[in-house]
KEPADREN-74637 format. One record per residue: x, y, z of N, C-alpha, C in turn; chain; residue number from 1. Coordinates in nm, 2 decimals. Layout:
! KEPADREN-74637
n_px=X, n_py=Y, n_pz=Z, ca_px=X, ca_py=Y, ca_pz=Z, c_px=X, c_py=Y, c_pz=Z, chain=A, n=NUM
...
//
This chain:
! KEPADREN-74637
n_px=-0.14, n_py=0.26, n_pz=-1.93, ca_px=-0.16, ca_py=0.31, ca_pz=-1.79, c_px=-0.12, c_py=0.19, c_pz=-1.69, chain=A, n=1
n_px=-0.05, n_py=0.23, n_pz=-1.59, ca_px=-0.02, ca_py=0.14, ca_pz=-1.48, c_px=-0.11, c_py=0.16, c_pz=-1.36, chain=A, n=2
n_px=-0.16, n_py=0.05, n_pz=-1.31, ca_px=-0.25, ca_py=0.06, ca_pz=-1.19, c_px=-0.17, c_py=0.01, c_pz=-1.07, chain=A, n=3
n_px=-0.18, n_py=0.08, n_pz=-0.96, ca_px=-0.11, ca_py=0.05, ca_pz=-0.84, c_px=-0.20, c_py=0.02, c_pz=-0.72, chain=A, n=4
n_px=-0.15, n_py=-0.06, n_pz=-0.63, ca_px=-0.20, ca_py=-0.08, ca_pz=-0.50, c_px=-0.10, c_py=-0.05, c_pz=-0.40, chain=A, n=5
n_px=-0.12, n_py=0.04, n_pz=-0.31, ca_px=-0.03, ca_py=0.07, ca_pz=-0.20, c_px=-0.07, c_py=0.00, c_pz=-0.08, chain=A, n=6
n_px=0.02, n_py=-0.05, n_pz=0.00, ca_px=-0.01, ca_py=-0.13, ca_pz=0.12, c_px=0.08, c_py=-0.08, c_pz=0.24, chain=A, n=7
n_px=0.01, n_py=-0.05, n_pz=0.35, ca_px=0.08, ca_py=-0.03, ca_pz=0.48, c_px=0.05, c_py=-0.16, c_pz=0.56, chain=A, n=8
n_px=0.14, n_py=-0.25, n_pz=0.57, ca_px=0.12, ca_py=-0.38, ca_pz=0.64, c_px=0.13, c_py=-0.36, c_pz=0.79, chain=A, n=9
n_px=0.04, n_py=-0.43, n_pz=0.85, ca_px=0.05, ca_py=-0.44, ca_pz=1.00, c_px=0.01, c_py=-0.58, c_pz=1.04, chain=A, n=10
n_px=0.05, n_py=-0.62, n_pz=1.16, ca_px=0.01, ca_py=-0.76, ca_pz=1.21, c_px=-0.14, c_py=-0.78, c_pz=1.22, chain=A, n=11
n_px=-0.21, n_py=-0.67, n_pz=1.25, ca_px=-0.36, ca_py=-0.69, ca_pz=1.27, c_px=-0.44, c_py=-0.63, c_pz=1.16, chain=A, n=12
n_px=-0.39, n_py=-0.52, n_pz=1.09, ca_px=-0.47, ca_py=-0.46, ca_pz=0.98, c_px=-0.37, c_py=-0.41, c_pz=0.88, chain=A, n=13
n_px=-0.43, n_py=-0.41, n_pz=0.76, ca_px=-0.35, ca_py=-0.37, ca_pz=0.64, c_px=-0.42, c_py=-0.25, c_pz=0.57, chain=A, n=14
n_px=-0.35, n_py=-0.14, n_pz=0.56, ca_px=-0.40, ca_py=-0.02, ca_pz=0.50, c_px=-0.38, c_py=-0.03, c_pz=0.35, chain=A, n=15
n_px=-0.48, n_py=0.01, n_pz=0.27, ca_px=-0.48, ca_py=0.00, ca_pz=0.13, c_px=-0.51, c_py=0.13, c_pz=0.06, chain=A, n=16
n_px=-0.44, n_py=0.16, n_pz=-0.05, ca_px=-0.46, ca_py=0.28, ca_pz=-0.13, c_px=-0.45, c_py=0.23, c_pz=-0.28, chain=A, n=17
n_px=-0.52, n_py=0.30, n_pz=-0.37, ca_px=-0.52, ca_py=0.27, ca_pz=-0.51, c_px=-0.47, c_py=0.40, c_pz=-0.58, chain=A, n=18
n_px=-0.40, n_py=0.37, n_pz=-0.70, ca_px=-0.35, ca_py=0.48, ca_pz=-0.78, c_px=-0.32, c_py=0.44, c_pz=-0.92, chain=A, n=19
n_px=-0.29, n_py=0.53, n_pz=-1.01, ca_px=-0.26, ca_py=0.50, ca_pz=-1.14, c_px=-0.16, c_py=0.60, c_pz=-1.20, chain=A, n=20
n_px=-0.09, n_py=0.56, n_pz=-1.30, ca_px=0.00, ca_py=0.64, ca_pz=-1.37, c_px=-0.07, c_py=0.75, c_pz=-1.45, chain=A, n=21
n_px=-0.20, n_py=0.72, n_pz=-1.49, ca_px=-0.28, ca_py=0.82, ca_pz=-1.57, c_px=-0.31, c_py=0.94, c_pz=-1.49, chain=A, n=22
n_px=-0.35, n_py=0.92, n_pz=-1.36, ca_px=-0.39, ca_py=1.04, ca_pz=-1.28, c_px=-0.27, c_py=1.09, c_pz=-1.20, chain=A, n=23
n_px=-0.17, n_py=1.00, n_pz=-1.17, ca_px=-0.06, ca_py=1.04, ca_pz=-1.09, c_px=-0.10, c_py=1.06, c_pz=-0.94, chain=A, n=24
n_px=-0.21, n_py=1.01, n_pz=-0.90, ca_px=-0.26, ca_py=1.02, ca_pz=-0.77, c_px=-0.29, c_py=0.89, c_pz=-0.70, chain=A, n=25
n_px=-0.27, n_py=0.89, n_pz=-0.57, ca_px=-0.30, ca_py=0.78, ca_pz=-0.48, c_px=-0.42, c_py=0.82, c_pz=-0.40, chain=A, n=26
n_px=-0.52, n_py=0.73, n_pz=-0.38, ca_px=-0.63, ca_py=0.76, ca_pz=-0.30, c_px=-0.65, c_py=0.65, c_pz=-0.20, chain=A, n=27
n_px=-0.70, n_py=0.69, n_pz=-0.08, ca_px=-0.73, ca_py=0.59, ca_pz=0.03, c_px=-0.84, c_py=0.49, c_pz=-0.02, chain=A, n=28
n_px=-0.81, n_py=0.36, n_pz=0.00, ca_px=-0.91, ca_py=0.26, ca_pz=-0.04, c_px=-0.98, c_py=0.20, c_pz=0.09, chain=A, n=29
n_px=-0.90, n_py=0.17, n_pz=0.19, ca_px=-0.96, ca_py=0.12, ca_pz=0.31, c_px=-0.86, c_py=0.03, c_pz=0.39, chain=A, n=30
n_px=-0.91, n_py=-0.04, n_pz=0.49, ca_px=-0.83, ca_py=-0.13, ca_pz=0.57, c_px=-0.89, c_py=-0.27, c_pz=0.57, chain=A, n=31
n_px=-0.81, n_py=-0.37, n_pz=0.57, ca_px=-0.85, ca_py=-0.50, ca_pz=0.58, c_px=-0.76, c_py=-0.59, c_pz=0.66, chain=A, n=32
n_px=-0.80, n_py=-0.71, n_pz=0.70, ca_px=-0.72, ca_py=-0.80, ca_pz=0.76, c_px=-0.72, c_py=-0.93, c_pz=0.68, chain=A, n=33
n_px=-0.77, n_py=-0.93, n_pz=0.56, ca_px=-0.80, ca_py=-1.04, ca_pz=0.48, c_px=-0.71, c_py=-1.04, c_pz=0.35, chain=A, n=34
n_px=-0.61, n_py=-1.13, n_pz=0.35, ca_px=-0.53, ca_py=-1.14, ca_pz=0.23, c_px=-0.61, c_py=-1.19, c_pz=0.10, chain=A, n=35
n_px=-0.72, n_py=-1.26, n_pz=0.13, ca_px=-0.80, ca_py=-1.30, ca_pz=0.01, c_px=-0.87, c_py=-1.18, c_pz=-0.05, chain=A, n=36
n_px=-0.90, n_py=-1.08, n_pz=0.03, ca_px=-0.95, ca_py=-0.95, ca_pz=-0.03, c_px=-0.85, c_py=-0.88, c_pz=-0.12, chain=A, n=37
n_px=-0.72, n_py=-0.89, n_pz=-0.07, ca_px=-0.62, ca_py=-0.82, ca_pz=-0.15, c_px=-0.60, c_py=-0.90, c_pz=-0.28, chain=A, n=38
n_px=-0.61, n_py=-1.03, n_pz=-0.28, ca_px=-0.60, ca_py=-1.11, ca_pz=-0.40, c_px=-0.71, c_py=-1.07, c_pz=-0.50, chain=A, n=39
n_px=-0.83, n_py=-1.06, n_pz=-0.45, ca_px=-0.94, ca_py=-1.03, ca_pz=-0.53, c_px=-0.93, c_py=-0.88, c_pz=-0.59, chain=A, n=40
n_px=-0.89, n_py=-0.79, n_pz=-0.50, ca_px=-0.87, ca_py=-0.65, ca_pz=-0.54, c_px=-0.77, c_py=-0.64, c_pz=-0.66, chain=A, n=41
n_px=-0.66, n_py=-0.72, n_pz=-0.65, ca_px=-0.56, ca_py=-0.71, ca_pz=-0.75, c_px=-0.62, c_py=-0.77, c_pz=-0.88, chain=A, n=42
n_px=-0.70, n_py=-0.87, n_pz=-0.87, ca_px=-0.76, ca_py=-0.93, ca_pz=-0.99, c_px=-0.87, c_py=-0.84, c_pz=-1.05, chain=A, n=43
n_px=-0.96, n_py=-0.80, n_pz=-0.97, ca_px=-1.08, ca_py=-0.72, ca_pz=-1.01, c_px=-1.04, c_py=-0.58, c_pz=-1.06, chain=A, n=44
n_px=-0.94, n_py=-0.52, n_pz=-1.00, ca_px=-0.89, ca_py=-0.39, ca_pz=-1.05, c_px=-0.78, c_py=-0.39, c_pz=-1.14, chain=A, n=45
n_px=-0.74, n_py=-0.50, n_pz=-1.19, ca_px=-0.63, ca_py=-0.52, ca_pz=-1.28, c_px=-0.50, c_py=-0.45, c_pz=-1.24, chain=A, n=46
n_px=-0.46, n_py=-0.47, n_pz=-1.11, ca_px=-0.35, ca_py=-0.41, ca_pz=-1.05, c_px=-0.22, c_py=-0.46, c_pz=-1.12, chain=A, n=47
n_px=-0.13, n_py=-0.37, n_pz=-1.16, ca_px=0.00, ca_py=-0.41, ca_pz=-1.22, c_px=0.11, c_py=-0.41, c_pz=-1.12, chain=A, n=48
n_px=0.11, n_py=-0.32, n_pz=-1.02, ca_px=0.22, ca_py=-0.31, ca_pz=-0.93, c_px=0.16, c_py=-0.29, c_pz=-0.79, chain=A, n=49
n_px=0.22, n_py=-0.37, n_pz=-0.69, ca_px=0.18, ca_py=-0.35, ca_pz=-0.55, c_px=0.30, c_py=-0.29, c_pz=-0.49, chain=A, n=50
n_px=0.28, n_py=-0.17, n_pz=-0.42, ca_px=0.39, ca_py=-0.10, ca_pz=-0.35, c_px=0.36, c_py=-0.12, c_pz=-0.20, chain=A, n=51
n_px=0.46, n_py=-0.19, n_pz=-0.13, ca_px=0.44, ca_py=-0.22, ca_pz=0.01, c_px=0.54, c_py=-0.14, c_pz=0.09, chain=A, n=52
n_px=0.49, n_py=-0.08, n_pz=0.20, ca_px=0.58, ca_py=-0.01, ca_pz=0.29, c_px=0.67, c_py=-0.12, c_pz=0.36, chain=A, n=53
n_px=0.80, n_py=-0.10, n_pz=0.34, ca_px=0.90, ca_py=-0.20, ca_pz=0.39, c_px=0.93, c_py=-0.17, c_pz=0.54, chain=A, n=54
n_px=0.93, n_py=-0.27, n_pz=0.62, ca_px=0.96, ca_py=-0.26, ca_pz=0.76, c_px=1.11, c_py=-0.25, c_pz=0.78, chain=A, n=55
n_px=1.15, n_py=-0.17, n_pz=0.87, ca_px=1.29, ca_py=-0.15, ca_pz=0.90, c_px=1.35, c_py=-0.27, c_pz=0.98, chain=A, n=56
n_px=1.26, n_py=-0.33, n_pz=1.06, ca_px=1.30, ca_py=-0.44, ca_pz=1.14, c_px=1.26, c_py=-0.57, c_pz=1.07, chain=A, n=57
n_px=1.34, n_py=-0.67, n_pz=1.08, ca_px=1.30, ca_py=-0.80, ca_pz=1.02, c_px=1.18, c_py=-0.86, c_pz=1.09, chain=A, n=58
n_px=1.09, n_py=-0.91, n_pz=1.01, ca_px=0.96, ca_py=-0.97, ca_pz=1.07, c_px=0.92, c_py=-1.08, c_pz=0.98, chain=A, n=59
n_px=0.92, n_py=-1.20, n_pz=1.04, ca_px=0.88, ca_py=-1.32, ca_pz=0.96, c_px=0.75, c_py=-1.31, c_pz=0.89, chain=A, n=60
n_px=0.65, n_py=-1.26, n_pz=0.97, ca_px=0.51, ca_py=-1.25, ca_pz=0.91, c_px=0.51, c_py=-1.15, c_pz=0.79, chain=A, n=61
n_px=0.59, n_py=-1.04, n_pz=0.80, ca_px=0.59, ca_py=-0.95, ca_pz=0.69, c_px=0.66, c_py=-1.02, c_pz=0.57, chain=A, n=62
n_px=0.76, n_py=-1.09, n_pz=0.59, ca_px=0.83, ca_py=-1.16, ca_pz=0.48, c_px=0.73, c_py=-1.26, c_pz=0.42, chain=A, n=63
n_px=0.65, n_py=-1.33, n_pz=0.50, ca_px=0.55, ca_py=-1.42, ca_pz=0.44, c_px=0.44, c_py=-1.35, c_pz=0.36, chain=A, n=64
n_px=0.41, n_py=-1.23, n_pz=0.41, ca_px=0.31, ca_py=-1.15, ca_pz=0.34, c_px=0.36, c_py=-1.11, c_pz=0.20, chain=A, n=65
n_px=0.49, n_py=-1.07, n_pz=0.20, ca_px=0.55, ca_py=-1.03, ca_pz=0.07, c_px=0.56, c_py=-1.15, c_pz=-0.02, chain=A, n=66
n_px=0.59, n_py=-1.27, n_pz=0.03, ca_px=0.59, ca_py=-1.39, ca_pz=-0.05, c_px=0.45, c_py=-1.42, c_pz=-0.10, chain=A, n=67
n_px=0.35, n_py=-1.40, n_pz=-0.02, ca_px=0.21, ca_py=-1.41, ca_pz=-0.07, c_px=0.19, c_py=-1.32, c_pz=-0.19, chain=A, n=68
n_px=0.22, n_py=-1.19, n_pz=-0.18, ca_px=0.20, ca_py=-1.09, ca_pz=-0.28, c_px=0.27, c_py=-1.14, c_pz=-0.41, chain=A, n=69
n_px=0.39, n_py=-1.20, n_pz=-0.40, ca_px=0.46, ca_py=-1.24, ca_pz=-0.52, c_px=0.40, c_py=-1.36, c_pz=-0.59, chain=A, n=70
n_px=0.30, n_py=-1.42, n_pz=-0.53, ca_px=0.22, ca_py=-1.53, ca_pz=-0.60, c_px=0.10, c_py=-1.47, c_pz=-0.68, chain=A, n=71
n_px=0.08, n_py=-1.34, n_pz=-0.67, ca_px=-0.04, ca_py=-1.28, ca_pz=-0.73, c_px=-0.02, c_py=-1.24, c_pz=-0.88, chain=A, n=72
n_px=0.10, n_py=-1.26, n_pz=-0.93, ca_px=0.12, ca_py=-1.22, ca_pz=-1.07, c_px=0.13, c_py=-1.07, c_pz=-1.10, chain=A, n=73
n_px=0.17, n_py=-1.00, n_pz=-0.99, ca_px=0.19, ca_py=-0.86, ca_pz=-1.01, c_px=0.33, c_py=-0.83, c_pz=-0.97, chain=A, n=74
n_px=0.38, n_py=-0.71, n_pz=-1.01, ca_px=0.52, ca_py=-0.67, ca_pz=-0.97, c_px=0.50, c_py=-0.62, c_pz=-0.82, chain=A, n=75
n_px=0.59, n_py=-0.66, n_pz=-0.74, ca_px=0.59, ca_py=-0.61, ca_pz=-0.60, c_px=0.71, c_py=-0.52, c_pz=-0.58, chain=A, n=76
n_px=0.69, n_py=-0.40, n_pz=-0.53, ca_px=0.79, ca_py=-0.30, ca_pz=-0.50, c_px=0.79, c_py=-0.27, c_pz=-0.35, chain=A, n=77
n_px=0.90, n_py=-0.27, n_pz=-0.29, ca_px=0.91, ca_py=-0.23, ca_pz=-0.15, c_px=0.95, c_py=-0.08, c_pz=-0.14, chain=A, n=78
n_px=0.89, n_py=-0.01, n_pz=-0.05, ca_px=0.91, ca_py=0.14, ca_pz=-0.04, c_px=0.93, c_py=0.17, c_pz=0.11, chain=A, n=79
n_px=1.01, n_py=0.28, n_pz=0.13, ca_px=1.03, ca_py=0.33, ca_pz=0.27, c_px=0.90, c_py=0.37, c_pz=0.33, chain=A, n=80
n_px=0.87, n_py=0.32, n_pz=0.45, ca_px=0.75, ca_py=0.35, ca_pz=0.52, c_px=0.77, c_py=0.42, c_pz=0.65, chain=A, n=81
n_px=0.89, n_py=0.45, n_pz=0.68, ca_px=0.92, ca_py=0.52, ca_pz=0.81, c_px=0.83, c_py=0.64, c_pz=0.83, chain=A, n=82
n_px=0.77, n_py=0.65, n_pz=0.94, ca_px=0.69, ca_py=0.76, ca_pz=0.99, c_px=0.56, c_py=0.78, c_pz=0.92, chain=A, n=83
n_px=0.52, n_py=0.69, n_pz=0.82, ca_px=0.40, ca_py=0.72, ca_pz=0.74, c_px=0.27, c_py=0.71, c_pz=0.83, chain=A, n=84
n_px=0.27, n_py=0.61, n_pz=0.92, ca_px=0.15, ca_py=0.60, ca_pz=1.01, c_px=0.14, c_py=0.72, c_pz=1.10, chain=A, n=85
n_px=0.25, n_py=0.77, n_pz=1.15, ca_px=0.25, ca_py=0.89, ca_pz=1.24, c_px=0.20, c_py=1.01, c_pz=1.15, chain=A, n=86
n_px=0.26, n_py=1.02, n_pz=1.03, ca_px=0.22, ca_py=1.13, ca_pz=0.94, c_px=0.07, c_py=1.13, c_pz=0.91, chain=A, n=87
n_px=0.02, n_py=1.01, n_pz=0.89, ca_px=-0.12, ca_py=0.99, ca_pz=0.85, c_px=-0.21, c_py=1.03, c_pz=0.97, chain=A, n=88
n_px=-0.17, n_py=0.99, n_pz=1.09, ca_px=-0.25, ca_py=1.03, ca_pz=1.21, c_px=-0.25, c_py=1.18, c_pz=1.23, chain=A, n=89
n_px=-0.15, n_py=1.25, n_pz=1.18, ca_px=-0.14, ca_py=1.40, ca_pz=1.20, c_px=-0.22, c_py=1.47, c_pz=1.09, chain=A, n=90
n_px=-0.25, n_py=1.40, n_pz=0.98, ca_px=-0.31, ca_py=1.47, ca_pz=0.87, c_px=-0.46, c_py=1.52, c_pz=0.89, chain=A, n=91
n_px=-0.54, n_py=1.43, n_pz=0.94, ca_px=-0.68, ca_py=1.46, ca_pz=0.95, c_px=-0.74, c_py=1.37, c_pz=1.06, chain=A, n=92
n_px=-0.78, n_py=1.44, n_pz=1.16, ca_px=-0.84, ca_py=1.36, ca_pz=1.28, c_px=-0.97, c_py=1.30, c_pz=1.24, chain=A, n=93
n_px=-1.04, n_py=1.34, n_pz=1.14, ca_px=-1.16, ca_py=1.27, ca_pz=1.09, c_px=-1.14, c_py=1.14, c_pz=1.04, chain=A, n=94
n_px=-1.02, n_py=1.10, n_pz=1.01, ca_px=-0.98, ca_py=0.97, ca_pz=0.95, c_px=-0.94, c_py=0.88, c_pz=1.06, chain=A, n=95
n_px=-0.97, n_py=0.91, n_pz=1.19, ca_px=-0.93, ca_py=0.82, ca_pz=1.30, c_px=-0.98, c_py=0.68, c_pz=1.27, chain=A, n=96
n_px=-0.89, n_py=0.59, n_pz=1.29, ca_px=-0.91, ca_py=0.44, ca_pz=1.26, c_px=-0.88, c_py=0.40, c_pz=1.12, chain=A, n=97
n_px=-0.85, n_py=0.50, n_pz=1.04, ca_px=-0.81, ca_py=0.47, ca_pz=0.90, c_px=-0.66, c_py=0.52, c_pz=0.88, chain=A, n=98
n_px=-0.59, n_py=0.53, n_pz=0.98, ca_px=-0.45, ca_py=0.58, ca_pz=0.97, c_px=-0.37, c_py=0.49, c_pz=0.88, chain=A, n=99
n_px=-0.40, n_py=0.36, n_pz=0.88, ca_px=-0.32, ca_py=0.26, ca_pz=0.80, c_px=-0.35, c_py=0.28, c_pz=0.65, chain=A, n=100
n_px=-0.47, n_py=0.32, n_pz=0.62, ca_px=-0.51, ca_py=0.34, ca_pz=0.48, c_px=-0.45, c_py=0.47, c_pz=0.43, chain=A, n=101
n_px=-0.44, n_py=0.57, n_pz=0.52, ca_px=-0.38, ca_py=0.70, ca_pz=0.48, c_px=-0.23, c_py=0.68, c_pz=0.47, chain=A, n=102
n_px=-0.17, n_py=0.60, n_pz=0.56, ca_px=-0.03, ca_py=0.56, ca_pz=0.54, c_px=0.00, c_py=0.50, c_pz=0.41, chain=A, n=103
n_px=-0.09, n_py=0.40, n_pz=0.37, ca_px=-0.07, ca_py=0.34, ca_pz=0.24, c_px=-0.08, c_py=0.44, c_pz=0.13, chain=A, n=104
n_px=-0.17, n_py=0.54, n_pz=0.14, ca_px=-0.18, ca_py=0.64, ca_pz=0.04, c_px=-0.05, c_py=0.72, c_pz=0.03, chain=A, n=105
n_px=0.01, n_py=0.76, n_pz=0.15, ca_px=0.14, ca_py=0.83, ca_pz=0.15, c_px=0.25, c_py=0.75, c_pz=0.08, chain=A, n=106
n_px=0.26, n_py=0.62, n_pz=0.12, ca_px=0.36, ca_py=0.53, ca_pz=0.06, c_px=0.34, c_py=0.53, c_pz=-0.09, chain=A, n=107
n_px=0.22, n_py=0.51, n_pz=-0.14, ca_px=0.20, ca_py=0.50, ca_pz=-0.28, c_px=0.22, c_py=0.63, c_pz=-0.35, chain=A, n=108
n_px=0.17, n_py=0.74, n_pz=-0.29, ca_px=0.19, ca_py=0.87, ca_pz=-0.36, c_px=0.34, c_py=0.90, c_pz=-0.37, chain=A, n=109
n_px=0.42, n_py=0.87, n_pz=-0.27, ca_px=0.56, ca_py=0.90, ca_pz=-0.28, c_px=0.62, c_py=0.81, c_pz=-0.39, chain=A, n=110
n_px=0.58, n_py=0.69, n_pz=-0.40, ca_px=0.63, ca_py=0.60, ca_pz=-0.51, c_px=0.59, c_py=0.66, c_pz=-0.65, chain=A, n=111
n_px=0.46, n_py=0.69, n_pz=-0.66, ca_px=0.42, ca_py=0.75, ca_pz=-0.79, c_px=0.49, c_py=0.88, c_pz=-0.83, chain=A, n=112
n_px=0.51, n_py=0.96, n_pz=-0.73, ca_px=0.58, ca_py=1.09, ca_pz=-0.75, c_px=0.72, c_py=1.06, c_pz=-0.80, chain=A, n=113
n_px=0.79, n_py=0.97, n_pz=-0.74, ca_px=0.93, ca_py=0.93, ca_pz=-0.78, c_px=0.93, c_py=0.88, c_pz=-0.92, chain=A, n=114
n_px=0.83, n_py=0.80, n_pz=-0.96, ca_px=0.82, ca_py=0.75, ca_pz=-1.10, c_px=0.80, c_py=0.86, c_pz=-1.20, chain=A, n=115
n_px=0.71, n_py=0.96, n_pz=-1.16, ca_px=0.68, ca_py=1.07, ca_pz=-1.25, c_px=0.80, c_py=1.16, c_pz=-1.27, chain=A, n=116
n_px=0.89, n_py=1.17, n_pz=-1.17, ca_px=1.01, ca_py=1.26, ca_pz=-1.18, c_px=1.11, c_py=1.20, c_pz=-1.27, chain=A, n=117
n_px=1.11, n_py=1.07, n_pz=-1.30, ca_px=1.21, ca_py=1.01, ca_pz=-1.39, c_px=1.19, c_py=1.05, c_pz=-1.53, chain=A, n=118
//
């Protein structure tokens, strides 16, 4: 079984989702601004693959974040994240403030779905 962490990166907050190949599902985990938390999450939950929504525009801080993820001993995959935050905001108004976590869930679910189709 492969365990996944989905990430919707932002300058101020980072949306997180968890998933596995066993269930084929991604679920909202939360929002953080702490890379130390991400490091501990990867360790404590035995994450195998981190799937990060890739920015269309170059951003030095995003590149540094990806470099950080590459130090965690997990495989890092970049995935298309266009419109995921907007889609997340349209899904459920009760999740207001958690759009980034829902966006991470969408990114990760798309990735898992693509893997399962192979």
